C-alpha positions in Angstrom: 0.0 0.0 0.0 1.0 3.6 -0.6 2.8 4.8 2.6 0.0 7.4 2.9 2.1 10.3 1.7 0.7 13.6 0.5 -2.7 13.1 2.2 -3.1 16.8 2.8 -3.4 17.4 -0.9 -6.0 14.7 -1.6 -9.6 15.6 -2.0 -12.1 13.5 0.0 -13.9 10.8 -2.0 -16.6 10.1 0.6 -18.1 12.9 2.6 -20.1 10.6 4.9 -18.8 7.3 6.2 -20.1 4.8 8.8 -18.2 2.2 10.7 -19.3 -0.2 13.5 -17.9 0.0 17.0 -19.0 -1.3 20.4 -19.8 0.1 23.8 -20.1 -1.8 27.1 -23.1 -2.0 29.3 -22.1 -3.9 32.4 -20.6 -7.2 31.0 -22.5 -7.0 27.7 -21.5 -5.2 24.5 -23.9 -3.2 22.4 -23.3 -2.0 18.8 -22.5 1.7 18.2 -22.5 3.2 14.7 -19.7 5.7 14.3 -20.8 8.3 11.6 -18.3 10.8 10.3 -19.1 13.7 8.0 -17.2 16.6 6.6 -18.8 19.7 5.2 -17.4 22.9 3.7 -13.8 23.7 2.7 -12.5 25.5 5.8 -11.1 24.1 9.0 -13.5 24.4 11.9 -13.6 22.9 15.4 -14.8 19.3 15.3 -18.0 18.2 17.0 -18.6 14.8 18.6 -22.3 14.0 19.1 -24.1 11.1 20.8 -23.8 11.7 24.6 -20.0 11.2 24.7 -18.1 11.3 28.0 -14.9 13.2 28.5 -12.7 10.4 27.0 -14.9 10.2 23.9 -14.9 14.0 23.5 -11.1 14.0 23.6 -11.0 11.3 20.9 -10.8 13.7 18.0 -7.6 15.3 19.3 -6.0 11.9 19.7 -7.1 10.9 16.3 -5.7 14.0 14.7 -2.3 13.7 16.4 -2.1 9.9 15.7 -3.0 10.5 12.0 -0.3 13.0 11.6 2.2 10.7 13.3 1.6 8.0 10.6 1.6 10.4 7.8 -2.1 11.1 7.4 -3.2 14.7 7.3 -6.7 16.1 8.2 -9.4 16.7 5.6 -10.5 20.3 5.2 -14.0 21.1 6.4 -16.3 21.0 9.4 -15.9 17.5 10.8 -18.9 16.0 12.7 -18.7 12.6 14.4 -21.9 11.1 15.6 -22.2 8.0 17.8 -25.5 6.3 17.3 -27.9 5.5 19.0 -27.6 9.1 20.2 -29.7 8.7 23.3 -27.3 6.3 25.1 -24.2 7.5 26.9 -20.9 6.5 25.3 -18.0 5.8 27.6 -14.2 5.2 27.2 -11.5 5.5 24.6 -12.4 2.4 22.5 -14.0 4.5 19.8 -10.6 6.2 18.7 -9.7 3.7 16.0 -13.2 3.6 14.5 -13.2 7.4 14.3 -9.8 7.5 12.7 -10.7 4.9 10.1 -13.9 6.7 9.2 -11.9 9.9 8.6 -9.3 8.0 6.7 -12.1 6.7 4.5 -13.3 10.2 3.9 -9.8 11.0 2.8 -9.9 8.2 0.3 -7.6 5.6 1.9 -10.1 3.1 3.1 -13.1 1.7 1.1 -16.3 2.9 2.8 -18.0 -0.4 1.7 -15.3 -2.5 3.4 -15.4 -0.4 6.5 -19.2 -0.6 6.8 -18.9 -4.4 7.2 -16.2 -4.2 9.9 -16.3 -3.8 13.7 -13.4 -1.7 14.9 -12.3 -1.1 18.5 -9.1 0.4 19.9 -7.5 3.3 21.7 -5.0 5.5 19.8 -1.8 6.8 21.2 -0.4 10.1 20.0 2.3 8.2 18.1 -0.4 6.2 16.1 -0.1 3.1 18.2 -3.2 1.1 19.0 -3.7 0.4 22.6 -5.8 -2.3 24.3 -9.3 -1.7 25.5 -11.6 -3.3 28.1 -14.4 -5.7 27.2 -12.8 -7.5 24.2 -14.5 -10.8 24.9 -18.1 -9.4 24.9 -17.2 -7.2 21.9 -15.9 -10.3 20.0 -19.1 -12.1 20.9 -21.1 -9.2 19.6 -19.1 -9.2 16.3 -19.9 -12.9 16.0 -23.6 -12.4 16.6 -23.7 -9.5 14.0 -21.8 -11.6 11.4 -19.4 -8.8 10.4 -16.7 -9.5 7.8 -13.9 -8.7 10.1 -13.0 -7.5 13.7 -10.1 -5.1 13.9 -8.8 -4.8 17.5 -5.5 -4.0 19.3 -2.8 -6.6 19.0 -2.8 -7.4 22.7 -6.6 -8.2 22.6 -6.5 -10.3 19.4 -5.8 -13.8 21.0 -8.8 -13.6 23.3 -11.0 -12.1 20.5 -10.0 -15.0 18.2 -11.0 -17.5 21.0 -14.4 -15.8 21.6 -15.2 -15.4 17.9 -13.5 -18.2 15.9 -16.0 -17.9 13.0 -15.0 -14.4 11.9 -11.6 -13.0 10.9 -9.9 -11.2 13.7 -7.1 -8.7 12.7 -4.5 -7.5 15.2 -3.6 -3.9 14.7 -0.4 -2.5 16.2 -0.8 1.0 14.8 -3.2 3.1 12.7 -1.4 2.5 9.4 -1.7 -1.3 9.9 -5.4 -1.0 10.7 -6.0 1.0 7.5 -4.2 -1.7 5.5 -6.3 -4.4 7.1 -9.5 -2.7 6.1 -8.5 -2.3 2.5 -10.3 -4.3 -0.2 -6.9 -5.4 -1.5 -5.4 -6.2 1.9 -3.0 -9.2 2.2 -3.1 -9.2 6.0 -3.9 -12.5 7.6 -6.3 -12.9 10.5 -5.1 -14.0 13.9 -5.1 -17.8 14.4 -7.0 -19.1 17.4 -4.4 -19.8 20.0 -3.9 -23.1 21.6 -4.8 -23.6 25.3 -1.7 -23.8 27.5 -1.2 -26.4 30.2 -2.5 -25.6 33.6 -0.1 -24.1 36.1 0.2 -25.2 39.7 -2.8 -24.3 41.8 -2.3 -21.3 44.2 -4.7 -22.3 47.0 -3.3 -23.8 50.2 -3.7 -27.5 50.5 -6.1 -28.6 53.2 -3.5 -31.0 54.5 -1.8 -28.0 56.0 -4.7 -27.7 58.5 -3.9 -29.4 61.9 -6.9 -30.7 63.8 -10.3 -29.1 63.2 -11.7 -32.3 61.8 -15.3 -31.0 62.1 -14.4 -27.8 60.3 -12.6 -29.8 57.6 -15.7 -32.0 57.2 -17.9 -28.9 56.9 -15.6 -27.5 54.3 -16.1 -30.7 52.3 -19.8 -30.4 52.6 -19.6 -26.7 51.4 -17.6 -27.6 48.4 -19.6 -30.7 47.5 -23.0 -28.9 47.5 -22.0 -25.3 46.9 -23.2 -24.3 50.4 -22.3 -21.1 52.2 -20.2 -21.5 55.3 -19.4 -19.3 58.4 -16.4 -20.1 60.6 -16.3 -18.8 64.2 -13.6 -19.2 66.8 -10.8 -17.5 68.7 -8.0 -15.8 66.8 -5.4 -18.1 65.5 -7.5 -21.3 65.4 -7.3 -21.6 61.6 -10.5 -19.9 60.3 -8.8 -18.0 57.5 -6.6 -20.9 56.4 -9.7 -23.1 56.2 -11.6 -20.6 54.1 -8.7 -20.1 51.7 -8.6 -23.9 51.2 -12.1 -23.9 49.8 -11.3 -22.9 46.2 -8.8 -25.8 46.1 -11.6 -28.3 46.8 -13.7 -27.0 43.9 -13.4 -28.5 40.4 -12.3 -26.3 37.4 -15.0 -24.2 35.7 -16.6 -25.7 32.7 -16.3 -24.0 29.3 -19.5 -21.9 29.7 -18.6 -20.7 33.2 -15.1 -19.8 32.0 -16.5 -17.6 29.3 -18.8 -16.0 31.9 -15.9 -15.3 34.2 -13.7 -14.0 31.4 -16.5 -11.7 30.2 -16.4 -10.0 33.7 -12.6 -9.9 33.7 -12.3 -8.3 30.3 -15.2 -5.9 30.7 -13.7 -4.2 33.7 -9.9 -4.7 33.6 -7.1 -5.1 31.2 -5.7 -8.5 31.6 -2.6 -9.8 29.9 -3.4 -12.1 27.0 -1.3 -14.9 28.4 -3.0 -14.7 31.8 -6.4 -14.6 30.0 -5.4 -17.7 28.0 -4.4 -19.4 31.2 -7.8 -18.8 32.7 -9.4 -20.3 29.6 -7.0 -23.2 29.9 -7.4 -24.3 33.5 -10.6 -22.7 34.7 -9.4 -21.5 38.1 -12.3 -20.1 40.1 -12.2 -16.5 41.3 -11.4 -15.9 45.0 -12.1 -12.5 46.4 -11.3 -11.4 49.9 -12.2 -7.7 50.3 -11.2 -5.8 53.4 -13.9 -5.1 56.0 -13.8 -1.4 55.1 -15.3 -2.1 51.7 -18.3 0.1 51.0 -21.7 -0.7 49.8 -20.8 0.2 46.2 -17.5 -1.7 46.5 -19.4 -4.8 47.6 -22.4 -4.6 45.2 -21.3 -2.3 42.4 -22.1 1.2 41.3 -20.6 4.5 40.2 -20.8 6.2 36.8 -20.1 4.4 34.7 -21.2 1.4 36.7 -18.3 -0.7 38.0 -18.7 -4.2 39.4 -18.6 -5.0 43.1 -16.9 -7.8 44.8 -20.0 -10.1 44.4 -19.7 -9.8 40.6 -15.9 -10.2 40.6 -16.4 -13.4 42.7 -18.9 -14.8 40.2 -18.3 -18.5 39.7 -16.0 -18.7 42.7 -15.7 -17.8 46.3 -16.3 -14.6 48.2 -14.4 -14.7 51.5 -15.4 -12.1 54.2 -12.9 -12.2 57.0 -14.0 -10.5 60.3 -17.6 -10.5 59.1 -19.1 -8.3 61.9 -16.6 -5.6 61.1 -18.2 -5.0 57.6 -20.6 -2.1 57.3 -24.3 -3.1 57.8 -25.4 -1.8 54.4 -22.7 -3.8 52.6 -23.7 -7.0 54.5 -27.4 -6.6 54.0 -26.8 -6.0 50.3 -25.6 -9.6 50.0 -29.0 -11.0 50.7 -30.3 -10.6 47.1 -27.3 -12.1 45.2 -27.1 -15.0 47.7 -30.6 -15.9 46.7 -30.8 -14.9 43.0 -27.2 -14.9 41.8 -27.5 -11.5 40.1 -27.3 -7.8 41.1 -29.6 -5.2 39.6 -27.7 -1.9 39.7 -29.5 1.3 38.8 -27.6 4.6 38.7 -28.8 7.9 37.2 -31.2 6.4 34.8 -28.8 3.5 33.9 -30.0 0.1 34.8 -27.6 -2.8 34.5 -27.9 -6.5 35.5 -24.6 -8.0 36.7 -24.0 -11.7 37.4 -23.2 -12.5 41.0 -23.5 -16.3 41.6 -20.8 -17.0 44.2 -20.2 -19.1 47.2 -19.9 -17.3 50.5 -17.2 -18.2 53.1 -17.1 -16.0 56.1 -15.1 -15.9 59.4 -15.6 -14.1 62.6 -14.5 -14.1 66.3 -17.2 -15.2 68.8 -16.9 -11.9 70.7 -15.0 -8.5 70.4 -12.1 -9.8 72.5 -12.2 -13.2 70.7 -11.9 -15.4 73.7 -15.5 -16.4 74.3 -15.5 -20.2 74.5 -11.7 -20.4 74.7 -10.7 -23.4 76.9 -8.0 -21.5 78.8 -8.4 -17.7 78.2 -11.2 -15.7 79.8 -13.5 -13.5 77.8 -13.3 -9.9 79.0 -16.6 -8.7 77.3 -19.9 -8.2 78.9 -23.0 -10.0 77.6 -24.2 -6.7 76.2 -21.0 -6.2 74.2 -21.2 -9.8 72.9 -24.9 -9.3 71.8 -24.1 -6.0 70.2 -21.1 -7.6 68.3 -23.1 -10.5 67.0 -26.1 -8.3 66.3 -24.1 -6.7 63.5 -25.0 -9.8 61.4 -28.7 -9.9 60.8 -30.9 -13.0 61.1 -31.9 -12.9 57.4 -28.3 -13.0 56.4 -27.5 -15.8 58.8 -30.5 -17.7 57.3 -28.7 -17.8 54.0 -25.6 -19.4 55.5 -26.0 -23.2 55.6 -23.0 -24.2 57.7 -22.2 -22.6 61.0 -19.0 -24.0 62.4 -17.5 -23.2 65.8 -13.7 -23.8 66.1 -11.5 -24.2 69.2 -7.8 -23.6 69.4 -5.6 -26.6 68.3 -3.4 -28.0 71.0 0.3 -27.3 70.6 1.2 -31.0 70.3 -1.0 -31.3 67.2 0.4 -28.1 65.6 4.0 -29.5 66.0 3.1 -32.9 64.6 5.0 -33.3 61.3 2.7 -36.0 60.0 0.3 -34.6 57.4 -3.3 -35.7 57.4 -4.3 -38.2 54.8 -6.8 -36.0 53.1 -5.3 -33.7 50.5 -7.0 -31.1 48.3 -6.4 -32.9 45.0 -8.0 -36.1 46.2 -11.0 -34.3 47.7 -11.3 -32.2 44.6 -11.8 -35.4 42.5 -14.5 -36.5 45.0 -16.2 -33.1 44.8 -16.0 -33.2 41.0 -17.8 -36.5 40.9 -20.5 -35.3 43.3 -21.0 -32.2 41.2 -21.6 -34.3 38.1 -24.0 -36.5 40.0 -26.0 -33.6 41.3 -26.2 -31.8 37.9 -27.5 -34.9 36.3 -30.0 -35.7 39.1 -31.1 -32.1 39.9 -31.7 -30.9 36.3 -28.5 -28.9 36.0 -28.1 -27.4 39.4 -26.1 -28.2 42.6 -27.8 -29.1 45.8 -27.6 -25.5 47.0 -30.2 -24.6 44.3 -32.4 -27.7 44.6 -36.1 -26.7 44.7 -38.1 -27.1 47.9 -40.7 -29.3 46.1 -38.0 -31.8 45.0 -36.5 -31.9 48.5 -39.9 -32.7 50.1 -40.6 -35.6 47.7 -40.2 -39.2 48.9 -37.5 -39.6 46.2 -35.2 -37.4 48.3 -36.5 -37.6 51.9 -37.2 -40.6 54.1 -40.2 -40.6 56.3 -38.2 -40.8 59.5 -36.1 -37.8 58.4 -39.2 -35.8 57.8 -40.5 -36.6 61.2 -37.3 -35.4 62.8 -37.5 -32.1 61.0 -41.1 -31.6 62.1 -40.1 -32.3 65.7 -37.1 -30.1 65.6 -38.9 -27.2 64.0 -42.2 -27.5 65.8 -41.5 -24.4 68.0 -40.7 -22.2 65.0 -37.0 -21.9 65.8 -36.1 -22.0 62.1 -37.6 -20.0 59.3 -39.0 -21.6 56.1 -35.8 -20.6 54.3 -33.6 -22.1 57.0 -35.5 -25.4 56.8 -35.1 -25.7 53.1 -31.4 -24.8 53.3 -31.0 -27.4 56.0 -32.6 -30.0 53.7 -30.3 -29.1 50.9 -27.3 -29.6 53.2 -28.8 -32.9 54.3 -29.0 -33.9 50.6 -25.3 -33.2 50.2 -24.4 -35.1 53.4 -26.4 -38.1 52.0 -24.6 -37.8 48.6 -21.2 -38.0 50.2 -22.3 -41.1 52.2 -23.6 -42.6 48.9 -27.2 -42.7 50.0 -30.1 -42.3 47.6 -32.4 -40.5 50.1 -31.9 -38.1 53.0 -32.0 -40.2 56.2 -32.5 -39.2 59.8 -28.8 -39.2 60.5 -28.1 -36.8 57.6 -30.8 -34.4 58.9 -29.2 -34.6 62.4 -25.8 -33.6 61.0 -27.4 -30.8 59.1 -29.2 -29.6 62.2 -25.9 -29.6 64.1 -24.3 -27.3 61.5 -27.4 -25.0 61.5 -27.1 -24.4 65.2 -26.0 -20.8 65.8 -23.4 -19.9 68.4 
């Protein structure tokens, strides 16, 4: 191709050009038509229409400087750029490359017809380089749904785009001149090949074999992993609560392909990940593990802002959300967990913008039994008054506790057990294989859901619940000590306990164990 020399002297061949770009709404991409038009023969300040934010309004200046850097001049006349539909707010710098190509088409260096069948995203540097943008996976999925002839994106984003949209040509642009050549009707550029998945690296989670003692808590952790149940660990400082909670992701099997795509959609929509790291996630399917500090705000937990940013519940989608020092979190942040724990989604509405964010996670929480931490300690006395203890525990509401299936109280491990060099026989890889088999069994039997989401009607049927187990539940709950939600969650836990024991139905013993873990402390 001509090295784009003498552009300033060329007369425009198209006065109005359209090119397809994309904008993000939460974790989904929506199409945006970039329209560029030039009128008159004198230079005038450019105008960018279509509810652009500050980054979009600045795009024209980046485009002009980048164009000059690669040898492209500006076309004389009043330049107007419109981003359609005009009634939705446009955010970010991902429209730079589309605007630059539209103006290059007006100057006669890109076929308007070829450009109209392309989807283009990318941020421009002042030197003409094309920089990566967020949301490349949902953008590539959008391109595949629309059936465009090509997707032109930054070089760093191309591998993931090729994975997400294997049926359309994906071109990796390092700079504006390369992007212009790739959109030419006579282009000899080749699309990016779909990369091969790399082998899985070593897992990062601590092995449960590191835990000394705490057999009941380890058993509860297995129940939580096997059925997808939420778990709360309570005990004095230093008894192993945090270590146990951090072992939970290591007991969970890798994400399946659909879940991996969902996790990657969130990752790419809100942060710029390295392509190799992104390919690793696709390759081994490690589950997210989020452990926010207890000073996290309501918006930090659930999501918000303008534009809307995801909260910890969305970033933990498909994995584990660990809340250490649970009572120290703000009440609004904790109460906001109630809806996603039930529905698996968060509905965020800010300034007329309504976004649905995925938030299906497993909650693991840890807390001290009292402010000083020594309540129930075998050798240390608690220094708190009953009123202080009640106020401390009262920071966690009953409805939130209702949504936690396993309540585990831990005691300090004797020094002799801590110094024992012999590791326990149970290790995370072996337990993970057991959990993986149990997940497959539950998905097949329950119609595609784990026990934590099994319907109340199915749980009450004779196919799941023995008559003696039903009688025990009626006797235990006759005084109204448990809510309807707590009873159903207890039955779901009993179903998991029965599955681990290899039983077809929930028996009286399984209900008794579930009752033990439902008892609050």
